[in-house]
N, C-alpha and C positions, 0 to 999 in steps of 0.2 A: 504494500500500500504506500503510495507516494504521500509524504508528509506535507500538509499545507499549513498546519498550525505551527506557530513559533515555538522552537525547541525549548527555549528558556522558560516559557510559560507552561509548557507540558511538564517540565521537570518540577516547577513549583506546584502544579496541580497534583503530581504524583506524591510529592512530599506531604501535601495536605491530606490526601487519601490515606497515606501511610500512617499518619498521626491521628486520624479521626477516631473519636469515641462513638459517634453515631452519624447517620446519614439522613438527610431529607432529599428525596429525589423529586424534582419538579420537571414536568414535561408538557410541551405544547404540541401542535400538529406536526412540526418538523421531526418529532421522534419517530413517526411512522413511515417517513419517506424511504428509509433504508430497508424497510420490510416490503417495499413495493406499493405502499398506499399512495394515492394521488395527492399531489400538492395543489390545494385549492387557492393558493395565493393569487389574488387578482382574478378578473373575469377570464383572462386567457388560459390560466392554469385550470380553472374550473371547467371551462368549455372544452379544453383538450381531453379532460377525463370523461366528460359527458357531452358528446356532440349533439344529442337531441335538444339539450337546453341551449346550446349555441344557436341552433336553427330557430328556436323560439325567442332568442334574445334575453333569456332569463339568467339572472346572476345567482350565486350561491345564497345570498341574503334573501332573494325572492323565493327560492325553492325551499329554504329552511324556515318555513313560516307555518305556524300551527293552523292558520285559516284553511289550508288545503284539506285538512282532515274533516272539516265541516262542509266545505264547498265542493270539493272534488277529491274524495278519499283515494280513488285509484291513482291520482296524480301524487298526492301526499305520500302514499305508501309505495309508489313507484320509486321515488327518491330514497326514502328511508328503508324500504325493503331491499333495494339494491345494495345499500350500504351495510345493512344487516348481513346479507349473504357474503359480501366482500370481506367484512371483518371476521366472520366465522371461518372463512377459507384462508385467511392470512396467517403466515407463520412469523412470530416475532423474530426480529433480527438478532444477531449474536450479541449486540450491545446489552440487551436485557440480561443475558447470561453472565456477561462480564460484571454487571452491577450485582447480581446475586452472588457471584463468586467472592467479590470484595466483602459483602455483608457476611457470608458464611465463614470465610477465612478469618475475619476479625471478630466473629460472634457479636457483631454490632447491631444495636437496635436501629430501626429505620422506619420511615413513613414515606409514602408516595403521594404527591399532590399533582393531579393532572387535569387539564381542560379537555382532554380527549375522551370521546364517548365510545371508543372502540373495544374496550375490555382487553387490550393487549397485555397489560401488566398482569392481570389475573391469568391469562392464557400462558404467560411466561413463568408462572409459578409463584408470583408474589402473593403474600397473605391478603385475602379479601378484607380482613379487619385492619389492615395497615395501608389502605388506599382511600384517598379522598378524590372523588370525581366531581369537580366543582360545577360542571354543567350537566351532570347526570350521566346516564348510560343508555345506549341503544339496546342493550340486552335486558332492559326492564321496561314495562309498559304501564300506562295509566289510561283512564277513560277520557275521551275527548269531550264528553258532555258534563264532566265534573259531577257524576252521580255519587261520588264518595271520595275518600282519601286513599283507596287501595292502590298499591303498586305491586305488580306481580312479574315473574320472570317471562322474558320473551322467548317462548318455545315454539313460536309460529314458523311455519314454512311459507315463504312469500315469493312465489314465482313472479318474475318481472319480465315484460317484453322489452328487451333492450333497444329495439328500434323506436319505440314510442315512449319508453320509460314509464309505463303504466303497469300497476300491479294487477295480477290476474286473480288475486285473492285478497280480501279485506279483513284484517284481524278485528275481532269484536270484543267488547267488554263482557266478561263472564257474568256480570251482575245485571246490566240493563240492556245488553246487546247493541248499544251504540258503538260507533267506530272507536277502536282504541288507538292510541298514539304512543310513540316512544316517550319514556320519562326523561326527556332532554329539554334543557332550557334553550328554546329557539329564539329567533329574532321577533320582537314584538309580542312576546309570550307572557300573558298574564294568568295562564291556567296551569303552568308547570307546578307539579306537586314536589316540594323540596324536602320532604321529611327524610327520605333515605340519605340525601346529601347532608342534611343537618346532623344526623346521627354520625356520619363519617367525620364531620367537622368537630363534633364533641370528642371523638376518639383522638383526632389529631391534636386538639388543644391539650388534652390530658397527656398525650405523648410529649408535647413541647414542655409542659410544666415539669415533666420528669427529667428533662435534659438541661435544666437551668445552668448548671456549672460545668457542662461538658463541652468538648471541642466538637462543634457541629460543622459538617461539610454539606453545603447545599449544592447538589449537582443538577443544574438546569440545562435542559436540552430542547432545542427546536421551538422556543417560545418567542413569538414575534411581538411587535408593537401594535398591530392592527386591533387585536383584542388582548390587552396587556395584563389580563388577570394573573397569569402565571409569573410573568416578569415582576409584577408588583409584589406578589407573594414572596418570591425569592429575595427581592431587595429589602422587604420589610424584615424578613428573618435575618438577613445579613447585617442590617444596621441596628436592629434592636437587641440582638443577642450578642453579648460581648465575645463569646467564644465561637461565633459563626462566621464562616467564610463561604462565599459563593463562587462556584466554578460555572461560568456561563458558556455553554457550547452552542454556537449559532452561526451558521454559514453566512447569513446575510446581515444580521443585526447583533453582533457580539458585544457591543460596547457596555462596559460597566466600570465604575470608578474603583481605583485601588482602595484598600488592599485586596479587593476581589479580583478574580482572574477571568480574562476574556480570551476564549479560543475560537478563532474564525474558521470553523470547519463543521462538517455534519456530525450528527450524534454518534454514529458507529465509529467514524474515523477518530473523533475526539476520545471516546472511551477506549478504543483499541490502542491508541498511542500512549495514553496515560498508563494503561495496563502493562504495556511493554517496558515502562520505566519503574515498575513496582517490584519489590522483593518481599511480598507478603508470605 
């Protein structure tokens, strides 16, 4: 692998990982690119992944809207059904296993905070109880009619016509038989049920309370500025906790002020090159 990250920064990052008492792993959409998941950055990236939406002139923001489950559920589930199937078929890249190896070799406590709804950390073997999915998960459903506060696993099989991106089966709420929808915070979404994410947030806060005097390494990967939730979380941890240092791995937007570390490369490359400089 050709090294694009600055060597001195890689060495500093390796020293931090070597000395870490615990890890907070923060991840945005760029984390999935090395697994072959599409990059939705900008309309061109989205349209390249989904040509039918390019023909309709629809952006990611317009497609990721809860109104479709009421107005045209075959359209809404065409988009989210295709993504469900894609994420189920995706194999997490080697970077996930590098992170798990660091955690295991150091017997270090950890927590994952991600804006991704794809469930890749769970698939890679990370503990379900140590993951905070700030925007929810495509692998859980709720009722689109708000008949109650139930959230249930997405065990649906959703065939999608890829020529039209319309679902050939519409998942239904088991309680009222209205159209169900993913338990994901979408754009312009006032009906998302946040209870599952709130429980995750409580566990994360408890975790952080237990790490107060420890050397915390925050490893952020693929978190951009367009929706800055993950970057803001990393920076808040890095500045508010005296023992915390952020390693920001981002091929396009790596900037972060010292003493935190900025690596201008992709997630897998950054993790692999740090790993090559470790002696755990």
